[in-house]
Steps between C-alpha positions, in 0.01 A plus 500: 500500500665697219298768330418447134324669218284220377367678189442839343149571362501649159182646330527381133436252224668163552508436118738797461733352758475160318582666176838601653590144586360468857291211618185630663233259641126541436455661833772760428786348689848570348733277693857614570779406746451691824222756419240417234253728323122491509346648184141617582233690316438870575244535779146396415585343167586155377832459313304432185295824503782726635703523183419604142574283195867581503522345844709783642280791600227511772172572322367746755809715501486562874589156651819492714795340327830373634586361849204541717633330817724239653438190716743420791559209724693469824437854612322630817233722330142585608489289816657200333812456723663206328374558138350149501135588404329728264458860620271776380659725230700789647703786356877542532542873422232468231626156364198268506612201707358156585643240736473133438653178627824399325434301187697219331732623227367475141665537172441457123719443200453839338599509124715809569674322794382748757653417839347737761448875582817694564328798651188707510505882478299716738461882443475715809508869592666412828762227492551490886128486562442209259810317617393520858159362419652211302744423789221510752276270292762245401791533755734557199699813553627732230830367355634815328417823337640613167487866371514586131450869443161598649384130511545287807471124512450277808515119497333238726542120456192313630630191663826317450568497129148640428356769282678837495270801549655814331364823627524798269460859626503787248404864551226482233310220686189658661434482872290200601535128535769275344413312190626190320648592167680222310693175526809322373503123409821294487544277203748230432618636164397853417605480131281189454200667680533813282514293182183312614314813579614704190667835454170671440388406854813529715800734487845390422704375794733752672716507808303527820589717797603185683861411389528209266126473419293595196136620471235548235160662533160383368359782276206692624297403188484144605237604755606345832389811678817542704871528430662143480865430423697170459845465650778249515543337842 
């Protein structure tokens, strides 16, 4: 059984995601090829009461935002040797993790032609430690390490053709657990997606680090609560 990231759980407001051109169901499911997103209310609040009238800011000011965890299938975690049944939540070097049985693929016709997640970024004070924890949990070994000045990046791919996990280590990251940071979505046509969203909500496309690809970033003022970028396939 191949490991897979079934979905990332994101604390946020589904209407903000819908305003960018994503389809989000009433229960917060944002379907994508491969790994989907689950948009959930901050702990202890409904989605309606969690956000102010602008639809972008948690009303209490102290609710967690961003990616709060991931859900895996096909992995031998927490006494679940074949990954075929739900297991209790566990931690993978601080990354909140649940294990479920594999689910059937789902997809939606998003107005911005979103295809799937390209990668998720994880910040860590210790790349080797976090990488070892991910490899132990998923069976997916570190593919490579890239060094840019004082920054180090490590890359895992979860399953064959699955989600890329980019680990980022920087000197200024405090000691402690690893933490999810942001994500990148592949879209069929980046220029069309940017035109749909509007220049006041997304940056102009530019060349990505990956050769031959282009990227644009959702502006923080939109209120997603985490860094999100769109990229060409």
